[in-house]
N, C-alpha and C positions, 0 to 999 in steps of 0.2 A: 504494500500500500504506500502510495506517495503522500507525504505530508509536507505542507509548506512550513515556513518559520513560525506561523501562528498555531501550529499543530492542527490544521484543518486539512482534511483529505481533499486533494485536487481532483478536478473532474477532467476526463478526456472525452466527454461527449462532444458531438459536432458543434462548432462555434455558431453556426447560423440557425440552430434549433430554436423554434418559436417558444415564447414564454409559457404558453399553456402546456406544451410538451415537456419542457424542463420542470414545471411544477408537478406534472403527473409522475415523472420519474422520481423527483425528490420526495413526493408523498409516499412512494414505495421504497424509499431508502436507496435508490439507485443513482450513483454518481460516476460510475466507471463502466466502460464498455464490457469488461469482463463480467460484470454483474448483469447487465442487460442481456448478454449472450446466454444466460441461464434461463431466460424466458423464451417461449415460442413466439413466433410472429403473431399468432392468433391471440395469445395472452397480452402481448403488447398493444395490439389494436383495441382490446377491450378497455384499456385505461382511458378515462375521460381526459381529453387534451391531446391524444396521440392520433393524428390523421395520416392520410396517405403520404404527404410530403415528409412528415417526421419519420415514418417507416423507411422511406427511400433514403433519407439522410443517414439514418442509423445503420441501415443495411450497408451503405457505401463505407461508412466509418468502420464497421465490423470487418468488412472485406479487406480494408487497408491493413488491419491488425491481424489478418488471418483467422478471424473469428466468424461464426455464423450464429443464427438464432438456434435455439434448442429445437429438437424434433419431438418434444413431448406433446 
């Protein structure tokens, strides 16, 4: 886990992610792509604030890190 000098975990979520999507992830305690990858795409879509554009941005960010959504 990466922690900055204020002892706060840093996020590696996509920079352009909309505020509602960021809030939806934060409400689930998700601030890292490794955490998001534990969810299926279907589970992520069920979160209020996560729309098609957020899914696309997160999928691309996961791909860059060699990660994918869970198959559950």
